[in-house]
N, C-alpha and C positions, 0 to 999 in steps of 0.2 A: 202491492205484493210484499210478502215478507222476504227476508234475505234468501231463504231457501226456495222462494217462488212456488211453494206448494199450496199455500192458502192465502187468499186475500181476506185477512181478518176484518178489515173495515167493511168490505162488502157483506160478509157474514153478519156482522153487527147491525148494519143498516138495512138489510133486506126486508125487514118488517115495517120500515118507514113508508108512509103514504105521501104522495106528492103534495097533498093539501095540508100536511103537517099534523094529521091525526094519528099517525102511526107511533110505533115504539121502537127502541127504548128512549129516544131523545126528542121526538116530535119534530124531526127535520122537515124542511120543505124542499121542493123541486131542486133548486140550485145547490143545495147542501148535500144532496144524496149522490154518491158516486155512480158512474155508469155501470160498473160491475154489479153494484147492489141493485140497480134498476133492472138489469138483465136477470139477475138471480131471482128477484121478486116475481117477474113474469113467469120464468121457467118453473119456479117452485109452486106457484099457484096453479099453473096449467097441469103440472104433474100431479099435484094433490087432487085436483078435480077429476082427472082422467084415470086415476088408479082406484082399484076396488078397495072400498073401506072395509078393513078387517072386522070391524065391530058390526056394521050394518049390511055389508055386502053390496052397498050402493056404488054405482058407477055413473059418472056424468059422461054423456056422449061428447065427442070431440067438438062438434059444432056448437053444442050448448056451452061448453067451457070457453070456446072462443068468443061467443056472444057475451058471456059474463065478463071476460077480460075487456071486450069492447065497451060494454056499458060503464065500466069503471075507469076507462082511459082518462088520463089527465086529472084524475082524482086520486086513485091508488097506483095506477100503472102508467108508464111512459107510453104515450100513444104511438110514437114511432116504433117502439119495440112490439107493441100489440099488432101493428100493421105487418111487421115482419113475420110474426108467428102465424097470423091469419093467412098470409100469402103462402106460407110453407105448408100448413096443415089444413087449411080450410078449402071449401069449395070455391071461394072467391079466387084463391091462388090457382086452383086447378083450371078454372074457367079462363083466367088470364093466360096461363101457359098454353092452352089449346086455341086461344083466339088468334086468328091470323090478322096481322096488321097490314093495312093497305098503304102502299107507297104511291104518293102522288107523282105524276109525271113532272120531271124537272126540267 
């Protein structure tokens, strides 16, 4: 964070880096990309995919966007963060919330 703690400039700069080193502007790999940048990468991509495109009017369904994030886990996106967003937005998360867990007699 900057001294004013309003913007994490490093995260903004790094949020187009891919975990496999194919991103930009510096071609950083997994361990060199900060957590805030990895979070921003997932959030920015998800928002972009699920927002109406002003030029084409296209909109990606939430489940399709989650699947796209999942497909690129550990290549472009941190798989732990993808798991979090899938649990929050996806049917996988809704099923787990509704699933009753069985307690074994102890």
